[in-house]
C-alpha positions, -999 to +999 in steps of 0.1 A: +181+105-373+168+085-345+133+090-332+112+073-304+073+076-299+057+066-268+020+057-261+011+047-298-023+031-291-035+013-320-004+023-341-028+037-368-014+073-369+025+068-364+038+074-399+013+104-407+019+120-372+059+117-376+057+131-410+039+161-397+061+164-367+092+165-387+079+192-410+066+212-382+100+212-365+116+218-398+139+186-393+160+179-426+146+142-425+113+155-436+128+160-471+135+125-472+098+112-473+087+102-509+056+124-512+043+098-537+046+067-515+058+077-482+042+049-465+064+023-482+095+031-462+101+055-432+134+074-441+144+077-403+153+053-376+120+051-356+109+030-326+072+030-318+062+019-284+032+012-264+026+004-226+001-024-233+009-057-244-005-077-275-034-092-255-045-059-241-042-042-274-064-069-291-088-066-265-095-030-270-087-025-307-095-059-322-075-073-350-066-042-367-039-033-343-019-063-354-025-052-389-011-019-383+018-030-365+026-053-394+023-025-417+047-003-397+073-032-394+073-035-432+079+003-434+110-002-414+096+008-380+109-011-349+076-017-329+080-026-291+052-034-268+051-033-229+073-002-229+069+021-198+076+056-209+087+066-173+109+035-164+122+013-192+156-003-203+178+020-224+169+025-258+185+049-282+200+074-278+173+092-299+175+127-316+136+133-310+116+119-281+077+122-285+047+112-265+013+122-279-013+128-251+005+112-218-023+103-197-029+077-168-065+071-178-076+088-146-102+116-154-119+121-122-157+120-116-180+148-126-204+132-099-180+140-070-190+173-056-161+174-033-138+174-065-114+147-045-114+126-077-106+154-098-077+164-076-064+128-075-065+124-112-046+158-117-018+146-093-015+112-110-011+127-145+012+154-131+034+126-118+032+109-153+042+142-170+070+147-147+084+111-151+082+112-188+104+142-190+128+131-165+134+098-180+143+112-215+177+120-199+184+083-205+171+082-241+179+114-257+211+124-272+229+155-257+207+183-268+182+163-285+145+176-286+114+163-266+080+170-279+050+162-256+016+169-268-016+175-247-052+180-256-077+206-246-054+216-219-064+191-194-084+198-162-090+236-170-124+244-155-144+251-123-165+230-101-200+239-111-216+228-078-191+239-051-177+270-067-141+254-060-119+267-087-091+247-100-066+249-130-050+213-131-017+211-148-021+246-165+001+236-195-012+264-216+007+286-192+043+289-203+053+294-165+040+259-157+053+242-187+088+259-179+087+246-143+080+209-155+110+212-178+132+226-151+126+197-128+137+174-156+168+195-167+150+206-198+145+241-215+112+247-226+113+264-261+076+269-272+039+259-275+031+245-309-006+243-320-011+212-340-049+220-346-080+202-338-075+164-338-095+134-331-081+118-299-087+085-282-095+081-247-075+055-226-110+045-215-123+041-249-142+065-274-128+096-289-133+133-289-121+165-309-098+189-291-070+212-301-037+193-298-008+214-284+029+205-284+053+214-257+087+213-272+119+209-249+154+208-253+183+197-230+190+226-207+225+214-197+256+229-213+261+221-250+288+202-262+321+216-264+326+239-294+357+218-302+336+186-306+312+204-328+341+215-350+357+182-351+324+165-359+316+188-387+349+184-403+347+147-402+314+143-420+299+154-452+268+179-445+243+154-455+256+129-429+260+152-401+246+138-369+214+156-360+227+172-325+251+192-346+222+210-364+207+218-331+239+233-316+234+271-313+268+277-330+261+254-360+256+282-385+287+300-374+309+270-375+295+262-409+305+296-421+341+293-405+347+258-422+334+272-455+360+299-454+388+274-446+396+291-414 
């Protein structure tokens, strides 16, 4: 199984977050983690990426960021810096694409009574969200999964001065989550509440908020049923490519092959 993570920040949370995600999504790869020493080796093929370069990361996080990267590398994780989640060379393909809290760093200004800065920040982050989802068409396997998380449902609120209501991205509303996915050729599957998390701001500092996962799947037609059958006949069950397990006919085909039909 292959996984790519975007926007890893100081890389301190990658392995724990990956393990939690695989367990939450009921991915078979979760079972391969050694609970007594699961940091020693990551049992899936993982690329962990970050937009900033080494100099920028050192400036924000200090020496610990390189220590974290070194620990990940020793665990078998492929770490890549300078990776733009919206536009980058082809990597993969991956069975699971993860971006934790995509954000441009533009939060708007509470001192702006006209709300123009908030509208601009909403627009810039909406473009980022759109771009991230659309580019996964180049990095995921057909029918792979995409998990984007957001915290605190960004930009929900009301201008306390002018009484101007605004709802921002409204990603807690399935209607808007679905629309973002449709523009990228993705099917929105569900919201997943990961609970309260400490979240790092792009501008520095941290805050606590509910972290909500938005889970998507390729909305184009599934691989031909004949390809599913041929693939499942060619591999032992433990070695089956991950896409076969995501196929809606997987269980039916498994029963068919078990009966020798």
